[in-house]
N, C-alpha and C positions, 0 to 999 in steps of 0.2 A: 422700256417695256421688254420683258423677256419673250423669246420666241416660243410659240405654241408648238409642241412637238407632235409628230404623227403618232397615233395610237392604233393598235391593231383592231380590226373589226370586232373581235370578241369583247374588247373592253367597252365598246359602245353598247353591247348587250348588257354587260354588267351595270353600266351606268343608267340604263333605261329603267331600272327598278326604282330610281328616285321618284318617278312620276306615277304614283298610285292614284286611283280615283279619289277625288275629294281633297287631295293635297294641293297647297298653293306654295310655289317657290319662285322667287324672282330669278334665282340662279339656275340657269339651264345646265344640262349635263356637261356641256363644254366649259362652263365656268368652273365647276368643281375640278375638272381635269386641269384647267389652266392654273388653278390655285395650287395644285400639287406641285407642278413644275416651278411655279414662282416661289413657293415655300422652300423648295430645294435651293433656290438661288440665295436665300437668306441664311442658310445653314453654315456652321463651321465647315471648312473644307473636308476634314476627315469624315464627318457624318454625311455630308452631301455626296461624297464619292460612293459610299457603301449603299446609300438609299437610292441613288440614281440607277444603280444596277438592278434594283428591285422595284422599279416604278410600277410594274403591273400589280404587285402586291399592295402597294400604297393605294392604287386605284380600286383594287378589290375591297380594301378596308373601307374606303369612302362609300362604296355602294352597299356595304353589308352592316350598317349600324344597327345594333339589336333593337328590337321593338320597344323594350322597356325604356331605354334611353331616348329613343325617338318620341315616345309618349310623354316623357318628362319635358322635352323641349316644346312639344305641342301644347301641353298643359300650361307651361310657363307663358307661352305666347298668348294663349287665351286669357290668362289672368293679368298679363302685362307686367310681370315681375319675375326676377330670377330667383329660383328656389334653392334652399340649402340642399335639397335632395339631388339636384343636378350638379351642384358644386361638388358634393361628396362623390357622385358617380365619376366625375372627371378626375378627381384626385385618386380614386381607386384605379382608374385606367392607367394613370401615370405610374403608380406604384407597380402595376402589373408589367408595364414595359421595363421598369427598372429590374424587376425580378427576372424577366426573360433575358435581359442583357447579362446580369450577374450569373445566371444559370447557363449561359452560353447556348441558349436556344438558337435554332436556325434563324438567321436575320430576316428571312422572308416572313416568319411569323411575327416578328417585331414590327416589320413594315406594315402588316395588316392592321395591327393595333394603332400605329401612328396614323394610318389613313382614317381610322374611325375618329381619332381626336381631331383631325382636320375637318371632318364632316361636321362635328359639333361646333367648332369655331366658325365655320362657314355659315351654318344655319343661324347662329347667334348674330351674325353680321347681315342677315337677310331681313329687311323691314317687313316683308310679307309673312315671315315666320314669327318674328318678335311682336309684330303688330297684328297678329291674327284676330285679336279680340276687338280691334278698332273698326267700327262700322264704316267710318269715313275712308279708311284705307281699303277695306275689302271691296267697296263699290268701284274703286278705280284700279284695283290690283291687276285685272287682266290687261289693261293698257300699259301699266307700268312694267309688267312682265314682258309684254311685247317690246317695249322700249329697250329693256335690257338686252333682249335678243338681237335687236337691230344694231346696238352700239357696243356690244361686248368686245369685239376685236379691236376697238379703238381705245379701250380703257388701259391706261398705263399702270404698272405696278409702282407704288410709292411706299417705302417703308414707313409705317405709322409710328413715329417716335413718341407720340403722346400716350401710347399704351404702356402700362407698367411692365417692365421686363423681369422675368425670373432670374436672369443672369445677374441683375442688380439687386436681387433679394425680394422681389415682389411675390406675393402669394397667388395661387390659382384663383382664389376667391376675388382678390383685388383685380386681377386681369379680366376674368369673366364679367365681373360687375361693371367695369369700365366699358367693355365691349357692348354689353346689353344696354347700358345707359346711352352710349353714343348712337347705337342703332335706333333706340326708342326716340331719340331726338330727331331722327330723320322722318318719322312717320307723319308729323304735322306738315312740314314743307312739301312732302310728296303728295299728301292728300289734297292740299290746296292747289298745287300745280296742275294736277290732273282733273280738277273739278272747277269749272267756271260757268257762271250763269245757269246753274241748275243742270248741267250736263257734263259728261266725261269728255275730256280733251284727248284727241287721238295722239298716239305715240309719235306719229310722224310730224307733229307740230313742234317737237323739240329737237335741238341739235346739241353740239358739244358746249355751247355757251349757256345752257339751261340749268335750272335747279335740279331736274332729274338726273342730268349727266353728272353734276357735281356730287350729288348724294350717292349715286351708283358707284362712281369712282372711289369715293371715300370708303364706302361699304366694302368694296372688293379689296382694297388695300388693308382695311381693318381685318377682314377675314383671313387674308394671307399672313399678316403679321401676327395675329392672335394664334393661328395654327402653328406658325414657326416657334412662338413662345411656349406653347404647350409641348412641342417636341423638345425644346431646350430645357424645359422643366425636368423631363425624364433624363435627358442627356447629362444635365448638371448633377442630378442625384446618383447617376451611374458613373460619375467621375470621368465623363467623356473628355476628349481632347479639344480644346478651344483655340489651339494655335492657328493664327491667321484669321480669326473671326473678327470681321470689321465692325460688328455692332457691340462688342464687349465694352463695358464701362471704362472710361479713361482713368488711368492711374494718376493720382495727384502727387 
């Protein structure tokens, strides 16, 4: 598990915009922040170094995802399926990053765009976002969100090797489709775990040996890995250096 770094108070203010009235998110602000630093740990060394020096801009990007994209994510969650519109939006964002790198734009601007890509991956790994249209999940969502808050610091980062990697030639559509599919699969188990005998089960009833902990841990790692893969999609197209990258496909 990677260490959670200290972030200046200003960034707490930036991250507070996640929680607008009426929104439901299992991931609290500190989870998004942790995902940024854990995604950095999965990067090729050359990219990790330049991004780590601009972490405040990554975090700014996470907190400033444009309303149109956020609306697409919310709509897909209500419908229970990943739309081509959202896939196209992510692909355009990746191409924007590539153009910024090729145009030698200040890397802080690129970091903001990468932060927005991470936010998308994180939200697609959040069952309360992807399962927003599920009445069963919505009735237990407050206790599940409380559970995540109670156990977040105990959740380790595990590279999710089951996700298709762009370094190995996977498409953005294939990656996002797998992420949404795996997150959707967690909706049923979570809904059942938090609903027994006609009432909501308190978050404090579960520990690290529980279904909620397992699903949360998997979801967190899925979000971090997916975010790192979106970053790598852009880095690959921009002909970035992968020397020393430990997750590159093995040569036969």
